[in-house]
MIMIPA-995344 format. One line per field, with one value per atom (N, C-alpha, C): residue number from 0; residue in three letters; x, y, z. Coordinates in steps of 0.001 Angstrom, whole numbers, plus 500000, padded with zeros to 6 digits. Layout:
BEGIN
nr = NUM  ...
rest = ala  ...
xx = X  ...
yy = Y  ...
zz = Z  ...
This chain:
BEGIN
nr = 0  0  0  1  1  1  2  2  2  3  3  3  4  4  4  5  5  5  6  6  6  7  7  7  8  8  8  9  9  9  10  10  10  11  11  11  12  12  12  13  13  13  14  14  14  15  15  15  16  16  16  17  17  17  18  18  18  19  19  19  20  20  20  21  21  21  22  22  22  23  23  23  24  24  24  25  25  25  26  26  26  27  27  27  28  28  28  29  29  29  30  30  30  31  31  31  32  32  32  33  33  33  34  34  34  35  35  35  36  36  36  37  37  37  38  38  38  39  39  39  40  40  40  41  41  41  42  42  42  43  43  43  44  44  44  45  45  45  46  46  46  47  47  47  48  48  48  49  49  49  50  50  50  51  51  51  52  52  52  53  53  53  54  54  54  55  55  55  56  56  56  57  57  57  58  58  58  59  59  59  60  60  60  61  61  61  62  62  62  63  63  63  64  64  64  65  65  65  66  66  66  67  67  67  68  68  68  69  69  69  70  70  70  71  71  71  72  72  72  73  73  73  74  74  74  75  75  75  76  76  76  77  77  77  78  78  78  79  79  79  80  80  80  81  81  81  82  82  82  83  83  83  84  84  84  85  85  85  86  86  86  87  87  87  88  88  88  89  89  89  90  90  90  91  91  91  92  92  92  93  93  93  94  94  94  95  95  95  96  96  96  97  97  97  98  98  98  99  99  99  100  100  100  101  101  101  102  102  102  103  103  103  104  104  104  105  105  105  106  106  106  107  107  107  108  108  108  109  109  109  110  110  110  111  111  111  112  112  112  113  113  113  114  114  114  115  115  115  116  116  116  117  117  117  118  118  118  119  119  119  120  120  120  121  121  121  122  122  122  123  123  123  124  124  124  125  125  125  126  126  126  127  127  127  128  128  128  129  129  129  130  130  130  131  131  131  132  132  132  133  133  133  134  134  134  135  135  135  136  136  136  137  137  137  138  138  138  139  139  139  140  140  140  141  141  141  142  142  142  143  143  143  144  144  144  145  145  145  146  146  146  147  147  147  148  148  148  149  149  149  150  150  150  151  151  151  152  152  152  153  153  153  154  154  154  155  155  155  156  156  156  157  157  157  158  158  158  159  159  159  160  160  160  161  161  161  162  162  162  163  163  163  164  164  164  165  165  165  166  166  166  167  167  167  168  168  168  169  169  169  170  170  170  171  171  171  172  172  172  173  173  173  174  174  174  175  175  175  176  176  176  177  177  177  178  178  178  179  179  179  180  180  180  181  181  181  182  182  182  183  183  183  184  184  184  185  185  185  186  186  186  187  187  187  188  188  188  189  189  189  190  190  190  191  191  191  192  192  192  193  193  193  194  194  194  195  195  195  196  196  196  197  197  197  198  198  198  199  199  199  200  200  200  201  201  201  202  202  202  203  203  203  204  204  204  205  205  205  206  206  206  207  207  207  208  208  208  209  209  209  210  210  210  211  211  211  212  212  212  213  213  213  214  214  214  215  215  215  216  216  216  217  217  217  218  218  218  219  219  219  220  220  220  221  221  221  222  222  222  223  223  223  224  224  224  225  225  225  226  226  226  227  227  227  228  228  228  229  229  229  230  230  230  231  231  231  232  232  232  233  233  233  234  234  234  235  235  235  236  236  236  237  237  237  238  238  238  239  239  239  240  240  240  241  241  241  242  242  242  243  243  243  244  244  244  245  245  245  246  246  246  247  247  247  248  248  248  249  249  249  250  250  250  251  251  251  252  252  252  253  253  253  254  254  254  255  255  255  256  256  256  257  257  257  258  258  258  259  259  259  260  260  260  261  261  261  262  262  262  263  263  263  264  264  264  265  265  265  266  266  266  267  267  267  268  268  268  269  269  269  270  270  270  271  271  271  272  272  272  273  273  273  274  274  274  275  275  275  276  276  276  277  277  277  278  278  278  279  279  279  280  280  280  281  281  281  282  282  282  283  283  283  284  284  284  285  285  285  286  286  286  287  287  287  288  288  288  289  289  289  290  290  290  291  291  291  292  292  292  293  293  293  294  294  294  295  295  295  296  296  296  297  297  297  298  298  298  299  299  299  300  300  300  301  301  301  302  302  302  303  303  303  304  304  304  305  305  305  306  306  306  307  307  307  308  308  308  309  309  309
rest = met  met  met  asn  asn  asn  asp  asp  asp  ala  ala  ala  gly  gly  gly  arg  arg  arg  leu  leu  leu  ser  ser  ser  gly  gly  gly  lys  lys  lys  arg  arg  arg  leu  leu  leu  pro  pro  pro  arg  arg  arg  leu  leu  leu  leu  leu  leu  leu  leu  leu  val  val  val  thr  thr  thr  gly  gly  gly  met  met  met  ser  ser  ser  gly  gly  gly  ala  ala  ala  gly  gly  gly  lys  lys  lys  ser  ser  ser  thr  thr  thr  val  val  val  leu  leu  leu  asp  asp  asp  ala  ala  ala  leu  leu  leu  glu  glu  glu  asp  asp  asp  met  met  met  gly  gly  gly  trp  trp  trp  asp  asp  asp  thr  thr  thr  val  val  val  asp  asp  asp  asn  asn  asn  leu  leu  leu  pro  pro  pro  thr  thr  thr  ala  ala  ala  leu  leu  leu  ile  ile  ile  gly  gly  gly  asp  asp  asp  phe  phe  phe  val  val  val  his  his  his  gly  gly  gly  ala  ala  ala  asp  asp  asp  arg  arg  arg  ser  ser  ser  arg  arg  arg  arg  arg  arg  asp  asp  asp  ala  ala  ala  his  his  his  val  val  val  ala  ala  ala  ile  ile  ile  gly  gly  gly  met  met  met  asp  asp  asp  ser  ser  ser  arg  arg  arg  ser  ser  ser  arg  arg  arg  gly  gly  gly  phe  phe  phe  asp  asp  asp  pro  pro  pro  asp  asp  asp  arg  arg  arg  leu  leu  leu  pro  pro  pro  asp  asp  asp  ile  ile  ile  phe  phe  phe  arg  arg  arg  ala  ala  ala  val  val  val  lys  lys  lys  gly  gly  gly  val  val  val  arg  arg  arg  ala  ala  ala  glu  glu  glu  ile  ile  ile  leu  leu  leu  tyr  tyr  tyr  leu  leu  leu  asp  asp  asp  ala  ala  ala  thr  thr  thr  gly  gly  gly  ala  ala  ala  glu  glu  glu  leu  leu  leu  ile  ile  ile  arg  arg  arg  arg  arg  arg  tyr  tyr  tyr  asp  asp  asp  glu  glu  glu  thr  thr  thr  arg  arg  arg  arg  arg  arg  arg  arg  arg  his  his  his  pro  pro  pro  leu  leu  leu  ala  ala  ala  pro  pro  pro  asp  asp  asp  arg  arg  arg  pro  pro  pro  ala  ala  ala  glu  glu  glu  asp  asp  asp  gly  gly  gly  ile  ile  ile  ala  ala  ala  arg  arg  arg  glu  glu  glu  arg  arg  arg  asn  asn  asn  leu  leu  leu  thr  thr  thr  ala  ala  ala  ala  ala  ala  leu  leu  leu  arg  arg  arg  leu  leu  leu  ala  ala  ala  ala  ala  ala  asp  asp  asp  ser  ser  ser  val  val  val  leu  leu  leu  asp  asp  asp  thr  thr  thr  thr  thr  thr  asp  asp  asp  phe  phe  phe  lys  lys  lys  pro  pro  pro  ala  ala  ala  asp  asp  asp  leu  leu  leu  arg  arg  arg  asp  asp  asp  glu  glu  glu  leu  leu  leu  arg  arg  arg  arg  arg  arg  arg  arg  arg  tyr  tyr  tyr  gly  gly  gly  glu  glu  glu  asp  asp  asp  arg  arg  arg  asp  asp  asp  glu  glu  glu  pro  pro  pro  val  val  val  ile  ile  ile  thr  thr  thr  ile  ile  ile  thr  thr  thr  ser  ser  ser  phe  phe  phe  gly  gly  gly  phe  phe  phe  ala  ala  ala  arg  arg  arg  gly  gly  gly  ile  ile  ile  ser  ser  ser  arg  arg  arg  thr  thr  thr  ala  ala  ala  asp  asp  asp  leu  leu  leu  val  val  val  phe  phe  phe  asp  asp  asp  leu  leu  leu  arg  arg  arg  phe  phe  phe  ile  ile  ile  pro  pro  pro  asn  asn  asn  pro  pro  pro  his  his  his  trp  trp  trp  val  val  val  ala  ala  ala  glu  glu  glu  leu  leu  leu  arg  arg  arg  pro  pro  pro  gln  gln  gln  thr  thr  thr  gly  gly  gly  leu  leu  leu  asp  asp  asp  ala  ala  ala  pro  pro  pro  val  val  val  arg  arg  arg  asp  asp  asp  tyr  tyr  tyr  val  val  val  ala  ala  ala  ala  ala  ala  gln  gln  gln  asp  asp  asp  gly  gly  gly  trp  trp  trp  gln  gln  gln  ser  ser  ser  thr  thr  thr  leu  leu  leu  asp  asp  asp  arg  arg  arg  thr  thr  thr  glu  glu  glu  glu  glu  glu  leu  leu  leu  leu  leu  leu  ser  ser  ser  asp  asp  asp  leu  leu  leu  ile  ile  ile  pro  pro  pro  arg  arg  arg  tyr  tyr  tyr  trp  trp  trp  gln  gln  gln  ala  ala  ala  gly  gly  gly  lys  lys  lys  thr  thr  thr  tyr  tyr  tyr  val  val  val  ala  ala  ala  val  val  val  ala  ala  ala  phe  phe  phe  gly  gly  gly  cys  cys  cys  thr  thr  thr  gly  gly  gly  gly  gly  gly  arg  arg  arg  his  his  his  arg  arg  arg  ser  ser  ser  val  val  val  ala  ala  ala  ala  ala  ala  ala  ala  ala  ala  ala  ala  glu  glu  glu  met  met  met  gly  gly  gly  glu  glu  glu  arg  arg  arg  leu  leu  leu  arg  arg  arg  ala  ala  ala  arg  arg  arg  gly  gly  gly  phe  phe  phe  ser  ser  ser  pro  pro  pro  asn  asn  asn  ile  ile  ile  arg  arg  arg  his  his  his  arg  arg  arg  asp  asp  asp  leu  leu  leu  ser  ser  ser  leu  leu  leu  lys  lys  lys  pro  pro  pro  ser  ser  ser  asp  asp  asp  ser  ser  ser  ile  ile  ile  glu  glu  glu  asp  asp  asp  asp  asp  asp  met  met  met  ala  ala  ala  phe  phe  phe  glu  glu  glu  pro  pro  pro  gly  gly  gly  ala  ala  ala  arg  arg  arg  ile  ile  ile
xx = 296822  297583  296620  296881  295971  296174  295322  295350  296648  297408  298676  299674  299451  300389  300118  299040  298699  298431  298681  298414  298038  296774  296278  296453  296214  296288  297695  298707  300103  300708  301423  302040  303182  303235  304281  305604  306726  308020  308136  308959  309138  310239  310054  311080  311344  312550  312889  313942  313623  314603  315278  316577  317350  318090  317727  318279  318446  318741  318880  320228  320682  321905  323147  324121  325389  326045  326474  327079  326105  324821  323808  323673  324394  324395  323847  323806  323226  323942  325260  326005  325731  325651  325348  323971  323000  321639  321605  322257  322258  322945  324053  324746  323845  323137  322256  321105  320533  319441  319929  321125  321694  321870  322308  322447  321108  320022  318682  318062  318835  318355  317779  317895  317419  318422  317931  318797  319075  320328  320664  321617  321545  322472  322596  323768  323996  324303  323861  324107  323694  322519  321978  321460  321811  321238  319719  319070  317610  317004  317594  317043  317056  317813  317953  317137  316312  315552  314660  313853  312959  313713  314824  315617  316188  316637  317204  316126  314958  313888  313369  313216  312581  313530  314808  315727  316085  316709  317042  318116  318909  319990  319492  318199  317625  317093  317800  317438  316262  316062  315012  313911  312871  311812  311000  311069  310288  311112  312392  313237  312901  312974  312817  314038  313837  314885  315104  316359  316713  317694  317406  318241  318696  320004  320559  320818  320323  320542  320715  321635  321806  322308  322851  323238  324312  324997  326032  325472  324212  323619  323252  323554  323265  321766  321350  319931  319156  319853  319194  318391  317073  316172  315218  315479  314668  313189  312847  311439  310687  311365  310713  310880  311880  312228  311095  310333  309231  308233  307848  306900  307503  308782  309447  309451  309761  309828  308449  307474  306143  305420  305989  305405  305878  306870  307365  306285  305957  304881  305373  304439  304724  305508  305599  306331  305564  305926  305421  306524  306393  307462  307338  308473  308501  309860  309901  311113  311569  312842  313479  314484  314256  315167  316001  317314  318249  318727  318722  319102  319973  320612  321378  321578  321890  322126  323357  323393  324549  325835  325788  326991  327497  326566  326977  327536  326940  327462  328857  329065  330397  331399  330993  331888  332279  331309  331600  332541  332332  333239  334641  334737  336050  336741  335961  336520  337051  336313  336722  337634  337716  338530  338084  336798  336235  335739  335657  335096  333617  332864  331432  331253  330386  330243  329754  329064  328583  329475  330578  331529  332943  333411  334721  335882  335698  336783  336402  335360  334892  334638  334420  334142  332900  332882  331762  330436  330431  329159  328501  329303  328722  327968  328566  327906  326674  326742  325599  324418  324661  323586  322988  323847  323365  322534  323000  322297  320964  320928  319677  318616  319032  318105  317697  318660  318392  317380  317445  316618  315400  315079  313957  312647  312384  311142  311126  312270  312369  312113  312599  312354  310866  310182  308750  307962  308458  307754  308046  309020  309453  308374  308292  307400  307932  309255  309874  311149  311341  312591  313280  314489  315242  316441  316417  317512  318541  319747  320778  321758  321468  322399  322805  321837  322100  322327  322385  322539  324003  324393  325624  325322  326345  326062  325229  325525  324763  323318  323100  321733  320963  321636  320990  320585  321448  321111  319910  319854  318707  317418  317490  316307  315875  316814  316481  315873  316374  315785  314328  314043  312661  311777  312333  311539  311399  312474  312511  312835  312915  313292  312188  310945  309827  308636  307710  306466  305587  304825  304032  302587  301680  300299  299897  300917  300706  301915  301789  302966  304041  305276  306346  306129  305859  305551  306778  307281  308423  308006  308179  307882  309206  309448  310728  310521  311452  311510  312675  312549  313617  313521  314587  314613  314585  313649  313561  314845  315493  316705  317839  317737  318758  318277  317164  316647  315442  314443  313217  313468  312680  312775  312497  313432  313391  312456  312135  311359  310031  309587  308341  307135  306152  304879  303995  304074  303262  304165  304092  304916  304006  304282  303524  304467  304104  304952  304496  305395  305058  305641  306044  306655  305653  304367  303385  303416  304073  304210  305426  305321  306488  307693  308855  310063  310725  310833  311485  312953  313562  314971  315178  314171  314317  313935  313693  313520  314821  315530  316914  317068  316166  316327  315965  315243  314856  315827  316608  317476  318374  319073  319963  319229  317934  317169  316586  315869  315279  313821  313165  311772  311543  312601  312457  312428  312774  312802  311444  311037  309708  309452  310408  310109  309760  310442  310138  308773  308499  307211  306065  306279  305251  305045  306136  306055  305236  305562  304842  303392  303171  301814  300904  301486  300699  300383  300969  300769  299457  298834  297574  297752  296943  296972  297735  298570  299376  298502  297678  296893  295884  295240  294247  294898  296095  296808  297195  297738  298125  296899  295804  294580  294101  294066  293596  294572  295863  296861  296759  296546  296377  295187  294072  292887  293153  293828  294141  295017  296088  297002  296330  295516  294834  293883  293350  292473  293273  294366  295108  295961  296586  297545  296895  295740  295111  294718  294343  293976  295206  296346  297580  297903  297765  298073  297151  295861  294905  295188  295749  296078  297415  298108  299367  300599  300459  301619  302288  303555  304260  304932  305229  305948  305225  305088  304486  305446  305907  306854  306173  306130  305501  306593  306621  307671  307055  307614  307249  308449  308217  309316  309146  310251  310301  311524  312036  313150  314462  314861  316148  316102  314924  314798  315189  315111  315533  314429  313421  312442  311028  310340  308937  308723  309519  309332  309650  310655  311032  309909  309363  308266  307051  306759  305597  305790  306972  307232  307149  307728  307692  306256  305496  304113  303253  303450  302642  302979  304242  304598  303846  303758  303033  301544  300989  299563  299247  300088  299820  300034  301018  301193  299962  299371  298164  297002  297057  296012  296355  297477  297824  298791  299312  300316  301715  302701  304081  305030  304957  305800  307251  308158  309559  309757  310531  310754  312208  312405  313754  313847  314847  315057  316304  316082  317179  318229  317791  318716  318922  318471  318503  319916  320870  322238  323005  322446  323143  323009  324017  324026  323058  322448  321587  322378  321744  322430  321469  321817  320971  320842  321930  321895  320968  320934  320022  318589  318313  316953  316469  317371  317003  316810  317121  317105  315706  314694  313344  312695  311943  311339  310164  309472  308252  308515  308660  308847  307986  306698  305821  306371  306302  306723  308222  308950  310413  310842  311901  312397  311775  311153  310485  311141
yy = 654418  655536  656577  657111  658086  659454  660417  661739  662466  662093  662769  662519  661483  661161  661899  662713  663414  664885  665731  667159  667662  668136  668636  667591  666324  665265  664805  665398  665045  664405  663305  662623  663464  663542  664315  663555  664269  663578  662831  661801  660975  661549  661418  661756  660495  659975  658700  658902  658493  658442  657073  657061  655823  655729  654772  654692  653234  652984  651611  651362  650137  649706  650166  650706  651078  649828  649913  648762  647933  648308  647537  647942  648999  649339  650704  651632  652951  653672  653659  654353  653740  652418  651740  652130  652199  652577  654009  654934  656329  656480  655763  655811  655292  654201  653621  654570  655209  656147  657369  657832  658956  658600  657369  656916  656868  656710  656669  658064  659101  660462  661119  660471  661076  662114  663115  664004  663333  663149  662431  663237  662988  663589  662636  662562  661644  662425  661875  662448  663919  664210  665564  665821  666963  667282  667349  666884  666849  668221  669270  670620  671114  670464  670937  670124  669202  668361  669208  670077  670916  671824  672414  673307  672553  671320  670569  670209  669820  669416  670603  671750  672900  674082  673945  675073  675498  676688  677273  676489  675688  674959  673695  673415  672263  672734  672395  672909  672162  670900  670097  669830  670615  670511  669221  668576  667360  666103  666260  665091  664459  663134  662435  662719  662673  663021  661852  661513  660491  661096  660954  661490  660334  660171  659138  659682  658987  659409  658177  658286  657228  657856  657055  657536  658617  658765  659797  661148  661199  662440  663353  664629  665591  665703  665595  665691  664418  663302  662030  661569  661504  661074  660040  658750  657713  657780  658290  658348  659469  660591  661751  661809  661124  661269  660898  659822  659528  660674  661284  662389  663602  663856  664988  664803  663612  663347  663448  662864  662819  664151  665091  666433  667329  666898  667704  667777  668972  669188  668999  668643  668599  667396  666351  665139  663920  662768  661495  660892  661066  660654  659176  658490  657098  656800  655722  655357  653977  653859  652582  652286  651198  650783  649627  649802  648776  647965  646651  645780  644653  643936  642725  641981  640724  639963  640504  640276  640719  640106  638818  638139  638763  639124  639726  641132  641897  643240  643157  642211  642026  641654  640768  640361  641565  642426  643599  644562  644755  645634  645033  643729  643075  643206  643074  643116  644493  645544  646914  647524  646845  647330  648704  648968  650218  650016  651115  651084  651424  650754  651067  652441  653294  654660  654712  653673  653667  652854  652367  651629  651862  653110  653409  652734  652404  651795  650423  649817  648508  647637  646335  645471  645922  645641  646076  645532  644307  643733  644551  645265  646119  647287  647879  648984  648528  647335  646798  646585  645997  645769  647092  648065  649365  650058  649992  650650  649961  648631  647917  648329  648492  648933  650391  651233  652654  652880  652085  652326  651409  650713  649763  650450  651612  652328  652778  653164  653597  652427  651255  650064  649754  649870  649610  650623  651855  652912  652897  652116  652130  651590  652167  651650  650350  650199  648984  648693  647408  646937  646061  646426  645672  645025  643717  642975  642671  643207  643092  641950  641094  640033  639192  638797  637864  638556  639886  640619  640888  640600  641146  642573  643448  644830  644931  644078  644117  643710  642719  642295  643395  644100  645193  646303  646623  647651  647229  645960  645470  645611  645268  645386  646842  647753  649177  649704  649235  649661  649218  648016  647553  648386  648790  649525  651010  651612  653067  653598  652720  653167  653862  653655  654266  654362  655254  655330  654144  653669  652476  652730  651855  651924  650671  649962  648817  648710  648009  647852  647022  647165  646297  644932  643930  642593  641711  641161  640249  638892  637862  636498  635765  635255  634636  633174  632325  630959  630882  630016  629892  628532  628151  626919  627208  626607  626816  626378  625341  624839  625853  626829  627872  629207  629190  630410  630941  631368  631874  633185  633463  634735  635875  636804  637779  638954  639264  640479  640195  638951  638601  639117  639629  640000  638773  637844  636638  635441  634414  633219  631999  631181  629968  628775  627820  626668  625482  624971  623879  622542  622423  621189  620048  620298  619212  618383  618911  618198  617271  615991  615100  615755  615533  616237  615588  616288  615717  615368  615924  615614  614120  613436  612013  611129  611733  610994  611141  610038  610088  610897  610686  611373  612856  613253  614661  615451  614774  615446  616498  616216  617237  618338  618170  619176  620191  621171  622205  622412  623277  623581  624334  624700  625319  624284  623050  621984  621300  620954  620383  619103  618165  616947  617231  618194  618540  619208  620113  620802  619827  618863  617849  616985  616674  615829  616514  617776  618451  618738  619006  619298  618085  616888  615664  615298  616012  615675  616251  615490  615914  617216  618188  619465  620566  620248  621270  622269  621776  622683  623465  622810  623521  624601  624306  625308  626510  626274  627398  628150  627428  628114  629085  628615  629484  630617  630321  631375  632433  632003  632961  633875  633302  634110  635088  634613  635472  636649  636367  637433  638408  637891  638764  639723  639288  640162  641120  640627  641439  642512  642207  643151  644505  644565  645886  646559  645778  646369  646972  646272  646829  648164  648204  649425  650568  650270  651303  651815  650953  651357  652082  652246  652968  652110  650786  649907  649798  650175  650267  648961  648090  646851  645686  644614  643393  642241  641597  640488  639190  638242  636942  635881  634971  633951  632561  631651  630240  629480  628672  627947  626448  625748  624297  624009  622806  622499  623087  622723  623166  624368  624743  625926  625703  624437  624163  623529  622928  622185  622760  622429  622806  624314  625013  626462  627159  626671  627259  627064  625833  625554  626417  626578  627381  628853  629389  630799  631052  630145  630308  630240  629265  629126  630293  630760  631887  633150  633315  634443  634409  633230  633086  633370  632871  633081  634563  635251  636664  637518  637160  637892  637739  636547  636322  637173  637598  638460  639937  640254  641648  642266  641488  642003  641822  642462  642394  641984  640743  640328  640111  640344  639967  638634  637753  636431  636336  635859  635702  634366  633570  632266  632342  632504  632801  631700  630447  629342  628418  628831  627951  627565  628457  628201  627253  626937  626066  624603  623802  622404  621593  620538  619670  618984  618776  618193  617345  616077  615206  615730  616271  616760  617962  618826  619959  619476  618573  618095  617288  616742  615979  616858  618160  619027  619192  619138  619393  618089  618120  616898  616411  617343  616958  616953  615766  615628  614462  614679  613607  612966  611667  610984  610812  611274  611137  610467  610995  610425  611166  610484  611135  610671
zz = 516627  517200  517737  518917  519488  518854  519257  518626  518843  519894  520151  519045  518254  517186  515906  515864  514631  514930  513931  514058  512677  512546  511269  510168  510510  509519  509197  509783  509511  510746  510523  511657  512213  513516  514175  514140  514187  514279  515594  515583  516774  517660  518957  519938  520733  520608  521231  522310  523522  524595  524544  524312  524284  525610  526423  527763  528151  529416  529881  530520  530398  531051  530276  530987  530364  529796  528546  527893  527089  527091  526366  524911  524481  523055  522705  523668  523390  522259  522251  521197  519831  519770  518506  518006  518921  518545  518013  518694  518250  516903  516697  515405  514286  514549  513537  513205  514221  513981  513206  513526  512782  511317  511045  509664  508945  509709  509122  509003  509327  509153  510383  511532  512774  513277  513992  514754  516096  516446  517667  518540  519836  520783  521965  522559  523668  524937  526066  527389  527480  526955  527037  528445  529060  530367  530290  531321  531333  531059  531599  531457  530015  529129  527745  526747  527223  526296  525388  525978  525177  524231  524688  523839  522642  522856  521737  520717  521184  520265  519469  520106  519458  519245  519605  519543  518130  518045  516750  516007  516727  516065  515364  515475  514784  513443  512361  511046  510426  510827  510194  511221  511164  512153  512012  510817  510627  510885  511256  511501  512840  512880  514144  515027  516339  517300  518257  518475  519467  520456  521738  522804  523691  523792  524659  526050  527059  528436  529312  530254  531246  532540  533406  534731  534681  533542  533432  533038  532573  532093  533257  533111  534170  534396  535645  535971  535728  535529  535234  536447  536269  537329  536731  536906  536266  536613  537782  538183  537473  537213  536605  535091  534568  533161  532203  532415  531487  531365  532476  532424  531732  531975  531326  529811  529361  527929  527283  527935  527328  527418  528146  528219  527080  526310  525183  524119  523673  522715  521281  520413  518982  518515  519322  518940  519447  518914  519420  520282  521576  522486  522844  522890  523323  523955  524696  525435  525014  524660  524346  525446  526158  527231  526720  526729  526285  527479  527315  528409  527870  528758  528446  529752  529667  530887  531612  532925  533695  533198  532850  532367  531075  530191  528918  529135  530025  530307  530916  531823  532397  531313  530400  529311  528455  528162  527334  528047  529355  530094  530168  530343  530362  529012  527961  526604  526265  526656  526331  527392  528562  529684  530180  530022  530533  531953  532697  534046  533975  534818  534859  535505  534938  535471  536909  537370  538754  539684  539158  539995  539469  539491  538917  539634  540927  541685  542229  541605  542036  540812  540996  539846  539092  537784  536949  537441  538000  538435  539536  540350  541378  540738  539733  539035  538276  537686  536947  537879  539049  540013  540484  540738  541199  540114  538864  537773  537478  537572  537318  538342  539574  540614  540391  540008  539792  538684  537617  536425  536342  537426  537388  536997  537539  537224  535772  535256  533867  532921  533288  532478  532424  533548  533588  532758  532690  531960  530475  530037  528637  527711  526521  525486  524911  524926  524389  525155  525493  526082  525047  524676  523674  524352  524434  525039  523957  524110  523070  523325  524305  524673  523479  522668  521577  520237  520234  518981  518660  517436  516901  516423  516282  515864  514584  513597  512342  512569  513441  513747  514463  515350  516074  515110  514165  513180  512339  511956  511189  511991  513282  514141  514252  514372  514482  513190  512040  510769  510669  511174  511150  512066  513203  514183  513858  513366  513264  511872  510889  509559  508797  509211  508505  509445  509095  509854  509475  510424  510217  510618  510136  510557  511325  511830  512702  513621  514733  515591  514901  515366  514904  515549  514723  515217  515020  516095  516031  516580  515757  516176  516332  517515  517851  518232  517791  518306  519289  520295  521290  521960  522660  523427  524911  525629  527079  527783  527259  527898  527832  526944  526816  527365  528074  528686  527946  528687  528085  527356  526351  525638  526615  526745  527837  527604  526359  526106  525411  525410  524738  525512  524787  525398  525578  524628  524656  524374  525212  525047  524916  523896  523665  523745  524606  524899  524052  523194  522283  522718  523962  524413  524602  524372  524413  523126  522081  520814  520899  520449  520453  519777  520345  519943  518722  517589  516404  516629  517666  517939  518138  518660  518953  517767  516615  515365  514590  514407  513918  512639  511679  510397  510468  511534  511678  512548  513363  514330  513693  512573  512010  511258  511046  510327  511320  510792  511636  511256  512012  511729  510446  509748  508429  507313  507652  506650  506564  505342  505107  505906  506013  506782  508245  508858  510245  510334  509421  509436  509185  508299  508051  509299  509982  511181  512270  512583  513659  513257  511972  511517  511658  511645  511753  513200  514168  515578  516093  516984  517572  518347  518035  518741  518029  517054  516381  515626  514710  513882  514715  515659  516467  517323  517826  518627  517786  516606  515745  515233  514978  514545  515621  516869  517953  518222  518100  518310  517225  515991  514886  515138  515557  515833  516974  518015  519155  518731  518006  517594  516634  515730  514777  515475  516601  517382  518255  518871  519825  519171  518039  517439  517147  516474  516274  517585  518578  519864  520555  520471  521010  520332  519021  518264  518668  518776  519177  520584  521424  522788  522881  521739  521719  521871  521813  521927  520563  520495  519220  518823  519784  519514  520171  519431  519954  519680  520730  520600  521015  520083  520306  520228  521188  521212  521306  520497  520556  521102  522130  522753  522670  522516  522669  523531  523515  524419  523925  522710  522195  521284  520802  519952  518508  518025  516643  515787  516399  515612  515762  516859  517014  517046  517831  517941  516627  515923  514632  513620  513578  512650  512970  514259  514661  514309  514587  514279  512778  512001  510547  510027  510517  510043  510486  511733  512194  511406  511029  510185  508864  508255  506995  507185  508270  508525  508728  509499  509759  508510  507694  506426  505541  505529  504735  505232  506491  507063  506929  506279  506027  507006  507959  508885  508290  508933  508434  509557  509993  511119  510708  511648  511503  512210  511623  512196  512640  513867  514405  515116  514732  515343  516222  517512  518426  518503  518566  518841  517643  516484  515323  514913  515109  514649  515565  516735  517676  517258  517589  517188  518040  517440  518247  519338  520479  521629  522435  522648  523462  524887  525420  526799  526931  525919  525940  525868  524952  524765  525962  526759  527947  529186  529065  530237  530821  529977  530462  530900  531971  532524  531687  531004  530289  528801  528219  526782  526275  526021  525559  524290  524218  523013  522929  523911  523883  525166  525794  527054  528228  529089  530217  531517
């Protein structure tokens, strides 16, 4: 953490801008942070940011602050907002950009029967496209992008508790497994492709199992290249994670991918979590596609599957 995060040996309170796509979960995030003891406010006019952080109505000067802003907020300027936030004195300012796929945002608007704020008299997809373009610069400036497409509300709250429930002396490390056939991990900083390892799906007795089961883990561990790949990846991550932290990066997302997201990537994510814990890190492990049923058609989607059907 740089010197801006400390004052007289005491860590400064956090100031979090919660922004992003309408319908991506801003209200849920603010509610969860409030439950964790943060001072929160939604749709605050830009001109009042400093007054809210330092004003007389704030009784707890050491409390973390979260401010929700989007296209409905008065004075919302995505190009200027990062500089405005980071200019606030006496806090550790950061930006959380909430996102979701267009299809998921449309589904949420259909479900709630709400109108998109940027398309009150047009289909929601028009407003979503306009807002994505409007906030593109803000997304690039964000310290963290959280894609809520695959999160249930309880899962989102758990993720927020890991990120914002306590002060840390290392970045929040999330290791995710996923299946390329179901879409690449959207917010990963580092992606490792394990499709060079023969696919356990095509071994009859392993197909119904997952990378959390010992027979699958033993199978992949016996394949040429598995141990050397994980050894080099462990060394790389152990070197990069402290460097990310020193550079001010608060979140590091690492993703392991295979075809279906149930065997190789799961085993790799689980093993890498164990390896990093042994080195003193505290990674969170998330298996995006583990709950999905095995499918021959999914596993056949990719053209390159050594040791299986090519």
